[in-house]
C-alpha positions in Angstrom: 103.0 106.3 168.6 100.1 104.4 168.0 100.8 101.7 165.0 97.6 100.8 162.8 97.4 96.9 162.1 95.5 95.1 159.4 92.1 96.5 160.8 93.2 99.8 158.9 93.3 98.3 155.4 93.3 100.8 153.3 90.9 102.8 155.8 89.5 102.0 159.1 86.0 100.9 159.4 83.7 102.8 161.7 83.0 99.4 163.4 86.4 99.7 164.9 85.9 102.0 167.4 83.7 100.4 170.1 82.1 102.0 173.1 81.0 99.8 175.8 78.6 101.6 178.9 78.9 100.1 182.6 75.4 99.0 182.8 75.8 97.4 186.3 74.7 98.0 189.3 77.3 97.0 191.6 80.9 97.5 192.2 82.3 95.4 189.7 81.5 96.8 186.0 79.2 95.3 183.4 80.4 96.3 180.3 77.5 96.4 177.5 78.6 97.4 173.7 76.6 100.3 172.2 75.8 101.0 168.7 73.3 98.7 167.7 71.0 100.9 165.4 73.1 103.7 165.8 73.7 105.2 162.2 76.7 107.3 162.9 78.7 109.2 165.9 80.9 111.8 166.2 83.2 112.9 169.1 83.4 116.6 169.2 86.7 117.8 171.2 85.0 121.2 172.1 88.5 122.7 172.6 88.7 125.8 174.0 91.0 128.0 172.4 91.4 131.9 173.4 93.2 134.2 170.7 94.3 137.7 171.6 95.8 140.0 168.9 98.4 142.3 170.2 98.8 146.0 169.0 102.0 144.7 166.5 99.1 142.2 165.3 100.9 138.9 166.6 98.5 136.2 168.0 99.2 134.6 171.1 97.0 131.5 171.7 96.2 129.7 174.8 94.4 126.2 174.7 92.1 125.6 177.6 90.7 122.1 178.9 88.8 120.2 176.2 85.2 119.2 176.8 85.0 116.0 174.8 81.0 115.2 173.7 79.5 112.7 171.7 76.1 114.5 170.6 72.8 113.5 169.1 73.3 109.9 169.4 70.1 108.2 168.4 69.6 105.2 170.7 66.8 102.7 169.3 64.8 100.8 172.3 65.6 97.2 172.0 64.9 94.2 174.8 67.5 93.2 176.5 69.6 96.3 176.5 70.5 97.3 179.6 71.4 100.8 178.5 68.3 101.3 177.1 66.6 100.2 180.0 68.6 102.9 182.1 67.7 105.6 179.8 64.1 104.6 180.0 64.1 104.6 184.3 65.5 107.7 184.1 63.3 109.2 181.6 60.1 107.6 183.0 60.7 108.4 186.6 62.3 111.8 185.9 65.4 110.7 187.7 68.5 111.1 185.9 71.1 110.4 188.7 72.2 107.1 187.4 73.0 109.0 184.3 75.5 111.5 186.2 78.5 109.4 186.9 78.7 106.4 184.1 81.9 104.5 183.4 82.4 104.0 179.2 84.9 102.3 177.6 86.4 103.3 174.2 88.3 100.4 172.2 90.5 101.3 169.2 90.7 97.8 167.6 92.5 99.3 164.5 95.5 100.7 167.1 97.9 98.0 168.4 98.3 97.7 172.0 101.7 96.6 173.6 101.3 92.9 173.7 100.0 90.6 170.8 96.3 90.2 170.3 95.7 93.7 172.2 94.4 97.1 171.0 94.2 100.6 172.6 91.7 101.4 174.6 90.6 104.4 177.2 88.4 104.1 180.4 86.3 107.3 180.8 84.8 107.9 184.2 82.4 110.4 185.6 80.6 110.3 181.9 77.2 112.4 182.3 74.8 111.2 179.8 72.0 113.6 178.9 68.7 112.9 177.4 67.8 115.3 174.8 64.5 114.0 173.5 62.1 110.4 173.4 61.7 110.0 169.8 59.3 107.8 167.9 58.0 107.9 164.2 55.3 106.7 162.4 55.9 102.9 161.3 59.1 103.2 163.1 60.7 102.5 166.6 61.3 104.3 170.1 64.3 105.6 171.3 66.1 108.3 172.7 68.6 110.9 171.8 71.4 111.5 174.0 74.6 113.1 174.4 77.4 111.7 176.1 79.4 114.2 178.0 82.9 113.2 179.0 84.6 114.5 182.2 88.3 114.1 181.0 88.8 111.5 183.9 90.7 109.1 181.4 92.8 106.0 182.4 94.5 104.9 179.1 95.3 101.0 178.7 94.7 98.0 176.3 92.0 95.6 175.4 91.7 92.4 173.6 91.3 92.8 170.0 88.5 90.4 170.1 85.9 90.4 172.7 85.4 87.0 174.4 82.8 86.2 177.1 83.7 89.0 179.2 85.3 92.5 178.4 89.0 93.1 180.0 90.4 96.4 180.5 93.6 96.4 181.3 95.0 99.9 182.6 98.8 101.3 181.6 101.1 100.7 184.1 102.7 103.6 186.0 106.2 103.8 184.9 
């Protein structure tokens, strides 16, 4: 069971759930922290639950595979954001293939890992990013509204609680 640490004092701040996108073009991931300019986000689990009531009034339920999605993320374009550049290139060129199998890291700083100074994390692979809108407003900024669709290809692990010069994910060892 996860143990919450001092970051959950008394409630967990949103900034303690961090998401990194692999913005690299080579074999080794290049992680970029996401969320700058994003005012809120939600991960919907989209669980598929089938309910059948029999003739006696009893309800049988079966759970299908969850289809987690982060929807309606408003990503503002910022100089220096490789993720923003990826989105713009895909939209501009009408070629979203680079957005079809992205790696994402989810870092839960408020939940302690197995060793000191680490926290729980998940590596999500084959993530599909769907561009919904290219947005702008009078006197405002340009950006994209996107949905992030997770493929349930998940590796559990840990990360250091504090980010260093490099972002490190350590997968759980197979027992």
